[in-house]
C-alpha atoms as one frame of an Amber mdcrd trajectory, in Angstrom:
protein
 -17.466 -12.161  28.258 -17.356 -10.942  24.663 -20.128 -12.268  22.443 -18.811
 -14.505  19.652 -20.479 -13.033  16.588 -20.356 -14.431  13.007 -18.117 -11.478
  12.149 -15.688 -12.524  14.896 -15.512 -16.097  13.557 -15.038 -14.803   9.996
 -12.066 -12.679  11.040 -10.551 -15.541  13.053 -10.819 -17.953  10.109  -9.475
 -15.321   7.693  -6.475 -14.608   9.907  -5.703 -18.311  10.282  -5.813 -18.771
   6.520  -3.576 -15.772   5.944  -0.963 -16.940   8.424  -0.923 -20.405   6.835
  -0.464 -18.740   3.457   2.458 -16.647   4.684   4.274 -19.157   6.873   3.875
 -22.292   4.752   7.508 -23.007   3.952   6.942 -26.175   1.932   8.251 -24.073
  -0.937  11.910 -23.328  -0.231  11.653 -19.982  -2.037   9.287 -18.446   0.522
  11.539 -15.373   0.659  10.878 -12.843  -2.089  13.373 -10.106  -3.061  12.838
  -7.246  -5.490  14.826  -4.252  -6.706  12.834  -1.185  -7.772  14.004   2.042
  -9.385  13.533   5.198  -7.305  15.048   7.492  -9.959  17.324   7.423 -13.024
  20.237   5.990 -11.004  18.749   4.977  -7.652  17.121   1.730  -6.520  15.555
   0.226  -3.417  15.956  -3.392  -2.334  12.907  -4.945  -0.667  12.598  -8.406
   0.901   9.446 -10.263   1.931   9.384 -13.081   4.493  13.059 -13.384   5.468
  12.337 -15.445   8.612  14.803 -18.301   9.016  17.369 -16.951   6.522  21.012
 -17.194   7.686  22.790 -15.614   4.728  22.231 -14.089   1.294  24.594 -13.439
  -1.584  22.916 -10.967  -3.898  24.425 -10.700  -7.372  23.502  -7.661  -9.484
  24.588  -7.182 -13.101  24.110  -3.627 -14.343  24.644  -1.668 -17.545  28.067
  -0.079 -17.068  27.469   2.279 -19.993  24.884   4.141 -17.912  25.726   3.263
 -14.288  29.000   3.298 -12.342  30.356   3.366  -8.777  27.517   1.610  -6.891
  26.947   2.534  -3.260  24.980   0.207  -0.976  23.330   1.608   2.168  21.683
  -1.093   4.322  18.870  -0.165   6.707  18.183  -1.180  10.309  16.270  -4.320
   9.413  19.592  -5.829   8.255  22.089  -3.868  10.363  20.636  -5.043  13.678
  21.162  -8.761  12.998  23.830  -9.152  10.304  27.100  -8.111   8.712  26.942
  -6.680   5.188  29.767  -6.474   2.664  29.575  -5.086  -0.870  32.030  -6.027
  -3.627  32.012  -3.825  -6.735  35.517  -4.528  -8.024  34.223  -5.805 -11.378
  32.729  -3.164 -13.658  29.091  -3.978 -14.374  28.782  -6.409 -11.452  27.940
  -5.907  -7.776  27.812  -8.523  -5.046  26.178  -7.915  -1.656  26.951 -10.490
   1.049  24.650 -10.627   4.082  25.690 -12.887   6.976  23.701 -13.040  10.205
  25.424 -12.610  13.560  26.026 -15.793  15.554  22.995 -18.054  15.910  20.552
 -15.372  14.814  18.600 -15.495  11.566  16.929 -12.742   9.595  13.381 -11.719
  10.441  10.439 -10.028   8.816   9.702  -8.147   5.631  10.577  -4.686   4.476
  12.959  -2.288   2.807  16.522  -3.541   3.398  18.855  -1.227   1.459  19.283
   1.562  -1.056  21.444   1.200  -4.118  22.805   4.411  -5.659  24.988   4.742
  -8.778  26.717   7.561 -10.553  24.799   8.195 -13.761  27.002   8.177 -16.870
  25.813  11.152 -18.928  22.620  13.080 -18.211  20.225  12.009 -20.960  19.380
   8.368 -20.273  18.535   6.477 -17.046  20.520   3.520 -15.821  19.518  -0.116
 -16.065  20.010  -3.276 -14.022  20.325  -6.199 -16.424  19.777  -9.106 -14.046
  19.782  -9.909 -10.339  19.681 -13.129  -8.318  20.345 -14.302  -4.776  21.941
 -17.386  -3.251  19.998 -17.901  -0.014  20.943 -20.161   2.898  18.335 -21.113
   5.504  19.018 -21.891   9.159  18.741 -25.647   8.480  21.600 -25.366   5.963
  19.415 -25.655   2.883  20.652 -23.416   0.033  18.801 -22.312  -3.077  19.289
 -19.844  -5.924  16.405 -17.505  -6.646  15.818 -14.787  -9.252  15.226 -11.217
  -8.103  12.485  -9.182  -9.764  13.871  -5.902 -11.116  11.878  -2.804 -12.017
  14.078  -0.391 -13.974  13.288   3.277 -14.589  11.511   3.952 -17.901  14.107
   3.577 -20.630  13.444   6.928 -22.280  15.343  10.157 -22.598  15.345  12.188
 -19.397  13.508  15.500 -19.785  14.657  18.028 -17.217  12.905  21.331 -16.391
  14.540  24.428 -17.854  14.861  25.838 -14.360  16.481  23.174 -12.182  15.218
  24.955  -9.043  11.604  24.764 -10.190   9.564  22.110  -8.449   7.395  20.045
 -10.775   4.230  18.668  -9.176   1.752  16.597 -11.176  -1.977  17.125 -10.834
  -2.315  13.701  -9.217   0.417  14.482  -6.702  -1.182  17.820  -5.877  -4.493
  16.075  -5.209  -2.837  13.641  -2.820  -1.385  16.536  -0.793  -4.853  17.205
   0.641  -4.559  16.259   4.343  -5.738  12.720   5.033  -8.976  12.566   6.918
 -10.112  16.061   5.990 -13.803  16.402   5.370 -15.126  17.276   1.905 -15.209
  21.058   1.514 -18.984  21.175   1.180 -19.796  19.211   4.341 -20.399  21.606
   7.248 -17.650  21.615   9.850 -18.175  22.011  13.578 -18.341  25.766  13.114
 -20.987  25.563  10.402 -24.640  26.331  11.034 -26.560  24.042   8.679 -26.464
  20.518   7.194 -25.735  19.825   3.497 -28.372  20.858   0.973 -29.395  19.446
  -2.424 -27.518  22.297  -4.150 -24.347  21.296  -2.361 -25.035  17.699  -3.336
 -24.994  18.657  -7.019 -21.773  20.603  -6.542 -20.183  17.622  -4.765 -21.053
  15.399  -7.721 -19.194  17.792 -10.007 -15.988  16.992  -8.113 -16.698  13.256
  -8.204 -17.969  12.950  -4.644 -21.166  10.959  -5.077 -24.119  10.903  -2.729
 -25.771   7.481  -2.630 -28.976   8.803  -1.031 -30.581  12.225  -0.474 -29.525
  14.171   2.610 -32.114  14.550   5.355 -33.390  18.101   5.757 -35.102  17.477
   9.094 -32.250  18.761  11.255 -30.503  22.094  11.345 -27.957  21.057  13.960
 -24.214  21.368  13.573 -22.495  18.468  11.784 -19.281  16.912  13.058 -16.792
  14.611  11.326 -15.349  11.426  12.830 -12.566   9.627  10.952 -12.056   5.932
  11.693  -8.504   4.599  11.660  -7.847   2.392   8.652  -5.378  -0.385   7.945
  -2.739   2.080   6.721  -2.935   4.022   9.993  -2.168   0.867  11.952   0.520
  -0.183   9.480   2.535   2.997  10.043   2.876   2.099  13.731   4.141  -1.469
  13.204   7.736  -2.446  14.068   9.941  -2.598  10.988  10.731  -6.297  11.388
   7.092  -7.519  11.397   5.430  -5.578   8.609   3.836  -8.443   6.688   2.451
 -10.279   9.714   1.149  -7.037  11.205  -0.499  -6.050   7.934  -2.317  -9.398
   7.754  -3.611  -8.991  11.296  -4.826  -5.444  10.591  -6.660  -6.567   7.445
  -8.307  -9.474   9.271  -9.444  -7.113  12.039 -11.358  -4.962   9.556 -12.165
  -1.255   9.493 -15.193  -1.003  11.779 -18.022  -2.876  13.481 -20.676  -1.625
  11.062 -18.738  -1.862   7.810 -16.747  -4.453   5.843 -14.791  -4.389   2.586
 -14.740  -7.129  -0.087 -12.100  -8.018  -1.077 -10.360  -6.947   2.160  -7.653
  -5.259   0.079  -7.571  -4.212  -3.563  -5.459  -2.494  -6.194  -6.694   0.693
  -7.817  -5.961  -0.677 -11.277  -9.063   0.813 -12.876 -10.659  -2.634 -13.277
 -11.123  -4.110  -9.771 -14.435  -3.170  -8.096 -14.805  -3.070  -4.325 -17.938
  -3.856  -2.328 -18.652  -2.060   0.927 -21.112  -3.880   3.188 -22.919  -1.680
   5.713 -24.803  -3.127   8.674 -25.672  -0.057  10.751 -25.927  -0.781  14.471
 -28.753   1.768  14.676 -31.870   2.008  12.531 -31.344   4.600   9.825 -34.993
   4.354   8.706 -34.187   3.861   5.064 -31.008   3.869   2.993 -28.078   5.584
   4.725 -26.627   8.725   3.210 -23.147   8.104   1.788 -20.293  10.088   0.311
 -17.725   8.345  -1.890 -14.212   9.726  -2.278 -11.644   8.441  -4.768 -13.951
   6.038  -6.622 -16.840   5.851  -9.077 -20.269   4.676  -7.957 -21.516   1.395
  -9.510 -24.528   0.258  -7.489 -26.261   0.496  -4.109 -28.826  -2.043  -2.900
 -30.294  -3.764   0.138 -29.460  -7.464   0.619 -29.760  -9.801   3.617 -30.287
  -7.018   6.185 -27.282  -5.109   4.848 -26.688  -2.248   2.456 -24.281  -3.185
  -0.350 -22.355  -0.407  -2.068 -20.227  -1.294  -5.107 -17.599   1.168  -6.303
 -14.651   1.264  -8.693 -11.568   3.013  -7.246 -10.020   5.585  -9.548  -6.965
   4.218 -11.360  -3.804   4.814  -9.343  -5.705   6.193  -6.342  -4.282   5.628
  -2.877  -6.955   7.335  -0.761 -10.426   5.803  -1.178 -13.039   6.536   1.492
 -16.724   6.026   2.216 -18.474   8.398   4.625 -21.775   7.604   6.338 -23.988
  10.508   7.429 -26.341   9.953  10.365 -27.618  11.995  13.314 -25.517  15.044
  12.378 -22.313  12.974  12.318 -20.197  12.243   9.241 -18.269   9.022   9.956
 -15.464   8.468   7.455 -14.038   4.997   6.732 -10.759   4.667   4.781 -10.740
   1.550   2.591  -7.708  -0.678   2.111  -6.745   0.209  -1.453  -3.297   0.730
  -2.946  -2.163   1.735  -6.445  -0.395  -0.809  -8.660   3.248  -0.739  -7.646
   4.480   0.344 -11.088   2.079   3.298 -11.054   3.143   4.235  -7.540   6.848
   4.196  -8.391   6.286   6.209 -11.587   4.504   8.951  -9.607   6.973   8.948
  -6.749   9.236  11.953  -6.236  12.688  11.252  -7.637  15.259  10.597  -4.940
  12.713  10.534  -2.102  13.708   8.225   0.774  11.815   4.956   1.116   8.772
   5.479   3.321   6.412   3.253   5.288   3.727   3.992   2.690   6.074   2.633
  -0.021   6.303  -0.593   2.005   2.508  -0.680   2.365   2.017  -0.448  -1.410
   4.703  -3.053  -2.023   3.173  -5.584   0.373  -0.411  -5.046  -0.781   0.693
  -5.624  -4.378   2.584  -8.745  -3.289  -0.455 -10.200  -1.498  -2.861  -9.463
  -4.346  -0.601 -10.704  -7.123   0.600 -13.825  -5.324  -2.965 -15.132  -5.105
  -3.381 -14.847  -1.349  -6.779 -15.514   0.278  -7.264 -11.743   0.294  -7.256
 -11.455  -3.476 -10.414 -11.158  -5.607 -11.622 -14.402  -7.156 -10.525 -14.697
 -10.832
């Protein structure tokens, strides 16, 4: 029989609180819909917590001087349970009617459709003026709700002189480093020696901070083990249960010896994250750590645990803490996402909506809606 540890009870209580937060339908407007620009004339439509919805009439008013001929492309999360009709007969207005099939109702959270326009002219992006939805629940209750709209930056479009030339920002290039790869200066399995103080100084120059000196007592080969994080589990979830699955993954945590507070955070440049380490084996002193994607704030011993406080780099999506012990580098990905506006601004124009886009959207929703996962004000 599995031992019921304090950590187990904490996760059980956290999960219960999260599910109450999500499924409390005392507020009729539990569903949340947003429209976000994916380029000068493209948008994505995202819905959170559609359980129990029988129909939706989405009304979108757009600037006809910049946008024309809207095309709606629903995704599987709607197609499998409903009939969708789009009416764009009136210039500057689009209506999307979603009606569920038979006795079924809508389920889950996620990306539900793309919205693509023809751009009038080439110099200025398009703009959605206003959007709202008339929602009917399975008990017949109907309510009108506003839809949050994020338009593309309303500034003149600057195009590269060579249209075939790919433009990649420095931040985007950094994120193309394969996830889970070890820092360049940590010996791989084919290396012959552990890190040295000289390498430590070089690592600091690329903002990878060592929280304690590296032991020089062993000359054995080092190996790297990467723990699966919340995002790894999120990519495998079924499309219809993204929010509930994300909450369960966060409540489960990222490892037996490590915890994150708050359990999820935005890399807004102002929100610190604490990493609590309770090594299952005696490290005989402070553990050796490597920090990736964040600035070091403090490192101290409290209540039989090591407490590391860091500040994720603004807009960063990959923040990791590695623990070095017994010739093993164990890497833990933290649950951190960039602010949604920053993410969309750095996103490749015209790229299809991805599971990572949904992850960022839902993390931002949970943090900004004041869920139990959010930092205390």
